[in-house]
C-alpha positions as CSV (number, residue, x, y, z in Angstrom):
1,X,0.0,0.0,0.0
2,X,1.2,3.5,-0.8
3,X,2.2,5.7,2.1
4,X,0.3,9.0,2.3
5,X,2.4,12.0,3.3
6,X,1.2,15.4,4.6
7,X,3.3,18.2,3.2
8,X,2.7,21.5,5.0
9,X,3.6,24.5,3.0
10,X,3.4,22.3,0.0
11,X,2.7,25.0,-2.6
12,X,5.9,26.9,-1.6
13,X,9.3,26.8,-3.3
14,X,10.8,23.7,-1.6
15,X,7.4,22.1,-0.7
16,X,6.2,22.0,-4.3
17,X,9.4,20.4,-5.6
18,X,9.3,17.9,-2.8
19,X,5.7,17.0,-3.6
20,X,6.8,16.3,-7.1
21,X,9.6,14.0,-6.0
22,X,7.4,12.2,-3.4
23,X,4.8,11.5,-6.2
24,X,7.5,10.3,-8.5
25,X,8.6,7.9,-5.8
26,X,5.1,6.5,-5.5
27,X,3.8,8.3,-2.4
28,X,0.4,9.9,-2.2
29,X,0.5,13.5,-1.0
30,X,-1.8,15.8,0.8
31,X,-0.8,19.4,0.7
32,X,-1.8,21.9,3.4
33,X,-1.0,25.6,2.8
34,X,-2.6,28.8,3.9
35,X,-1.3,30.5,0.6
36,X,0.2,33.4,2.6
37,X,3.3,33.2,0.4
38,X,2.3,31.0,-2.5
39,X,-0.5,30.4,-5.0
40,X,-3.0,27.6,-5.4
41,X,-2.1,27.4,-9.1
42,X,1.1,25.6,-8.1
43,X,-1.0,22.5,-7.6
44,X,-1.8,22.6,-11.3
45,X,1.9,22.8,-12.0
46,X,2.6,19.7,-9.9
47,X,-0.1,17.8,-11.7
48,X,1.2,18.8,-15.1
49,X,4.7,17.5,-14.2
50,X,3.7,14.2,-12.5
51,X,0.4,13.4,-14.0
52,X,-1.0,13.1,-10.5
53,X,-2.9,15.8,-8.7
54,X,-2.1,16.0,-5.0
55,X,-4.9,16.6,-2.6
56,X,-4.9,20.2,-1.4
57,X,-6.4,21.8,1.6
58,X,-6.2,25.6,2.2
59,X,-5.6,25.5,5.9
60,X,-3.4,27.4,8.4
61,X,-1.3,25.0,10.5
62,X,-1.8,27.3,13.5
63,X,-5.6,26.5,13.4
64,X,-5.6,23.3,15.5
65,X,-9.3,22.5,14.8
66,X,-8.8,22.9,11.0
67,X,-5.7,20.7,11.1
68,X,-7.5,18.0,13.1
69,X,-10.2,18.0,10.4
70,X,-7.4,17.3,7.8
71,X,-6.3,14.3,9.8
72,X,-9.9,13.1,10.0
73,X,-10.5,13.6,6.3
74,X,-7.3,11.7,5.4
75,X,-7.0,9.0,8.0
76,X,-4.2,7.2,6.3
77,X,-1.5,9.9,6.7
78,X,1.7,8.0,7.7
79,X,4.3,10.9,7.7
80,X,4.6,14.7,7.7
81,X,7.1,17.0,6.0
82,X,6.8,20.3,7.8
83,X,7.8,23.3,5.6
84,X,5.0,25.7,6.7
85,X,6.7,28.7,8.4
86,X,7.4,32.4,8.1
87,X,10.9,32.6,6.8
88,X,12.2,36.1,6.1
89,X,15.1,37.0,8.4
90,X,14.6,40.8,8.1
91,X,10.8,40.6,8.7
92,X,11.4,38.4,11.7
93,X,13.4,41.2,13.3
94,X,10.6,43.6,12.7
95,X,7.7,41.2,13.7
96,X,9.2,38.7,16.2
97,X,5.8,37.8,17.8
98,X,4.3,36.9,14.4
99,X,7.2,34.6,13.7
100,X,7.1,33.0,17.2
101,X,3.4,32.4,17.0
102,X,3.4,31.1,13.5
103,X,6.4,28.9,13.6
104,X,5.9,27.4,17.1
105,X,2.2,26.9,17.2
106,X,2.1,25.2,13.8
107,X,4.7,22.6,14.9
108,X,3.1,22.1,18.3
109,X,-0.3,21.4,16.7
110,X,1.3,18.7,14.5
111,X,3.2,17.1,17.3
112,X,0.0,16.9,19.5
113,X,-2.1,15.5,16.6
114,X,0.4,12.9,15.3
115,X,-0.1,10.3,18.1
116,X,-3.8,10.7,18.1
117,X,-4.0,9.9,14.4
118,X,-1.2,7.3,14.3
119,X,1.2,9.4,12.2
120,X,4.5,7.6,12.5
121,X,7.1,10.3,11.6
122,X,7.9,13.9,10.7
123,X,10.6,15.5,8.7
124,X,11.3,19.0,10.0
125,X,12.6,21.8,7.6
126,X,15.5,23.2,9.6
127,X,18.4,25.4,8.6
128,X,22.1,25.8,8.7
129,X,21.4,29.1,10.4
130,X,21.5,27.1,13.7
131,X,25.3,27.0,13.3
132,X,25.7,30.8,13.0
133,X,29.2,31.6,11.9
134,X,31.1,28.4,12.6
135,X,34.6,28.7,14.0
136,X,37.3,27.8,11.4
137,X,37.9,24.3,12.8
138,X,34.2,23.4,12.1
139,X,34.3,24.3,8.4
140,X,32.9,22.4,6.5
141,X,30.1,22.1,9.0
142,X,29.1,18.7,10.2
143,X,26.1,17.8,12.4
144,X,28.4,17.9,15.4
145,X,29.3,21.5,15.1
146,X,28.2,23.7,18.0
147,X,24.8,25.4,17.9
148,X,25.4,29.2,18.1
149,X,23.0,31.8,19.4
150,X,20.6,32.8,16.7
151,X,21.1,36.0,14.7
152,X,17.4,36.6,14.3
153,X,14.0,35.5,15.6
154,X,13.6,33.4,12.4
155,X,16.8,31.5,13.2
156,X,15.7,31.2,16.8
157,X,12.5,29.5,15.8
158,X,14.5,26.8,13.9
159,X,16.6,26.2,17.0
160,X,13.7,26.1,19.4
161,X,11.6,24.0,17.1
162,X,14.4,21.4,17.0
163,X,14.4,21.4,20.8
164,X,10.6,21.1,20.9
165,X,10.8,18.0,18.7
166,X,13.7,16.5,20.7
167,X,11.9,17.1,24.0
168,X,8.6,15.6,22.6
169,X,10.4,12.4,21.6
170,X,12.3,12.2,24.9
171,X,9.0,12.5,26.7
172,X,8.0,9.2,25.2
173,X,5.8,10.3,22.3
174,X,5.6,7.4,19.9
175,X,6.9,9.3,16.8
176,X,10.1,9.5,14.9
177,X,11.7,12.6,13.4
178,X,14.5,13.7,11.1
179,X,15.8,17.3,11.2
180,X,17.1,18.4,7.8
181,X,19.3,21.4,8.1
182,X,19.3,23.0,4.7
183,X,22.0,25.2,3.3
184,X,21.0,27.5,0.3
185,X,18.4,26.0,-2.0
186,X,18.3,27.5,-5.5
187,X,17.1,26.8,-9.0
188,X,13.8,25.5,-10.4
189,X,12.3,22.3,-11.8
190,X,13.9,21.4,-15.2
191,X,10.4,21.7,-16.8
192,X,10.2,25.4,-15.7
193,X,6.7,24.7,-14.6
194,X,7.3,25.4,-10.9
195,X,10.0,27.5,-9.3
196,X,10.8,30.2,-6.7
197,X,8.3,33.0,-6.9
198,X,9.0,35.6,-4.1
199,X,6.4,38.2,-3.3
200,X,7.8,41.7,-3.9
201,X,11.5,42.4,-3.8
202,X,13.4,39.1,-3.5
203,X,15.2,38.4,-0.2
204,X,17.3,35.6,-1.7
205,X,20.2,36.0,-4.0
206,X,19.2,34.0,-7.1
207,X,15.7,35.5,-7.7
208,X,17.4,38.9,-7.5
209,X,20.0,37.8,-10.0
210,X,17.4,36.5,-12.5
211,X,15.2,39.6,-12.0
212,X,18.2,41.8,-12.6
213,X,19.1,39.8,-15.7
214,X,15.5,40.2,-16.9
215,X,15.6,44.0,-16.3
216,X,13.0,43.9,-13.5
217,X,15.6,45.1,-11.1
218,X,18.0,47.9,-12.0
219,X,21.1,46.3,-10.6
220,X,22.3,43.6,-8.3
221,X,24.1,44.7,-5.1
222,X,26.8,42.4,-3.8
223,X,27.0,43.1,-0.1
224,X,30.5,43.3,1.1
225,X,33.8,43.0,-0.8
226,X,36.2,42.8,2.2
227,X,35.3,39.5,3.8
228,X,38.1,37.1,4.7
229,X,37.4,34.9,1.6
230,X,39.4,34.5,-1.6
231,X,37.5,37.2,-3.5
232,X,36.2,39.2,-0.5
233,X,32.5,38.1,-0.9
234,X,30.5,35.8,1.3
235,X,30.6,32.1,0.8
236,X,27.6,29.8,0.9
237,X,26.7,26.2,0.0
238,X,24.1,26.5,-2.9
239,X,22.1,23.3,-3.4
240,X,19.7,22.6,-6.3
241,X,16.2,22.5,-5.0
242,X,15.4,19.2,-6.8
243,X,18.4,17.6,-5.2
244,X,17.1,18.9,-1.8
245,X,13.7,17.6,-2.6
246,X,15.1,14.1,-3.2
247,X,16.8,14.2,0.2
248,X,13.3,14.5,1.8
249,X,12.2,11.4,0.0
250,X,15.2,9.5,1.3
251,X,14.5,10.8,4.8
252,X,10.9,9.8,4.7
253,X,11.8,6.3,3.6
254,X,14.1,6.1,6.6
255,X,11.5,7.3,9.0
256,X,8.8,5.0,7.8
257,X,10.5,1.9,6.6
258,X,13.6,1.4,8.7
259,X,14.4,0.7,12.4
260,X,16.7,3.5,13.7
261,X,17.0,6.2,16.3
262,X,13.8,8.1,17.0
263,X,15.5,11.4,16.2
264,X,18.2,12.0,13.6
265,X,19.9,15.1,12.1
266,X,21.3,15.6,8.7
267,X,23.0,18.5,6.9
268,X,21.7,18.8,3.3
269,X,24.3,20.6,1.1
270,X,26.8,20.0,-1.7
271,X,29.9,20.2,0.4
272,X,31.2,23.1,-1.7
273,X,31.4,26.7,-0.7
274,X,30.7,29.2,-3.5
275,X,31.1,33.0,-3.2
276,X,28.6,35.6,-4.2
277,X,31.0,36.8,-6.9
278,X,31.4,33.2,-8.2
279,X,27.6,33.0,-8.5
280,X,27.6,36.1,-10.6
281,X,30.3,34.8,-12.8
282,X,28.7,31.3,-13.1
283,X,25.3,32.8,-14.0
284,X,26.8,34.9,-16.8
285,X,28.7,31.8,-18.0
286,X,25.7,29.5,-17.9
287,X,23.2,31.8,-19.5
288,X,25.3,34.1,-21.7
289,X,23.5,37.1,-20.0
290,X,25.6,39.9,-18.6
291,X,24.5,41.2,-15.1
292,X,24.5,44.8,-14.1
293,X,25.9,44.5,-10.6
294,X,27.9,46.5,-8.1
295,X,29.5,46.1,-4.7
296,X,27.6,47.6,-1.7
297,X,28.6,47.8,2.0
298,X,28.3,44.8,4.2
299,X,24.8,43.9,5.3
300,X,24.1,43.5,9.0
301,X,23.7,39.9,10.1
302,X,25.3,38.3,7.1
303,X,27.6,35.3,7.9
304,X,31.0,35.4,6.3
305,X,31.3,31.8,5.2
306,X,29.5,28.5,5.8
307,X,29.2,25.3,3.8
308,X,28.2,21.7,4.6
309,X,30.0,18.5,5.3
310,X,27.3,16.3,3.7
311,X,29.1,13.0,4.5
312,X,26.5,11.8,7.0
313,X,23.6,12.3,4.5
314,X,25.7,10.7,1.7
315,X,26.4,7.6,3.7
316,X,23.4,7.1,6.0
317,X,20.6,8.4,3.8
318,X,22.2,7.3,0.6
319,X,21.6,10.7,-0.9
320,X,24.0,13.1,-2.7
321,X,23.7,16.4,-4.4
322,X,24.3,15.6,-8.1
323,X,23.5,18.7,-10.1
324,X,26.3,21.1,-11.0
325,X,26.1,24.9,-10.4
326,X,25.8,25.9,-14.1
327,X,22.8,23.6,-14.7
328,X,21.2,24.8,-11.5
329,X,21.5,28.5,-12.5
330,X,20.3,27.8,-16.0
331,X,17.2,26.2,-14.5
332,X,16.6,29.4,-12.5
333,X,17.0,31.5,-15.6
334,X,14.6,29.3,-17.6
335,X,12.0,29.7,-14.8
336,X,12.4,33.5,-14.9
337,X,11.9,33.5,-18.7
338,X,8.7,31.4,-18.3
339,X,7.4,34.0,-15.8
340,X,8.0,36.6,-18.4
341,X,6.0,34.6,-21.0
342,X,3.2,34.3,-18.4
343,X,3.5,38.1,-17.7
344,X,4.3,37.4,-14.1
345,X,7.0,39.4,-12.3
């Protein structure tokens, strides 16, 4: 019998790509999303790619009664992948209570409801922000690196939610969990049918790059040219969103079908650090499009350099990031071109 997976935030950037990969792997998917930062039409895109339409419920995970009705309507849910969260660092500084309410209550509701409805496991969408700026001896970052004080309320919600899951399991709750700490997801599905579609001015680098290349933004500002890195710009681990989505499929297989520890943590990255300047150069090389860009002063809160040691995920999950940077950036550009065709900016 096929497992049924609840994907919260399933019409968002990572959630939609993960739904595609789950369906490709034979899972049945129920999406829950309040559409605060996405569109219901994404469900059409998922169906177009896979040939299967996932069930969709427009529900806010913070509404416990509404969430319980989802579990009653779909009594065969075996696992949850929890993406639904407010996720803009800057906004979290301005509206901390909104972030704490949304990101904590949504998870707590799920953890309370899981045992009641015999849901076996949960994959939690965490972040490399929990490591802060790692000390040099911890680069590349393994799962054993120290957790540093969060730089923002958003980052704090990731840390505390990890603790909430850990405490819940330690209390004897009959569930299993995997915490996936993402690095920097980028790119779009190779079909260019789904992709990253930020509301307003992009907060992430790649949509800003592609919008600048398209002429929607006047110029790209590269924040900081004097960091202690080879070219003076920040270094991150950029992972193709489809590769990241496939890591969730592997994690769900492990939670549902194998006998292992009730709580596990995996870093999901490529293992390669890439600077902001290298992203600009790679985009121009991959697409043949010149970017109008300039250096700008450092931005408060930016970490100088961080990239993953993905060895544990490679060996234990049997997962590896496979897509090269040029192909990943080309996919992002193809998505931006499709948005232009659809007259969406």
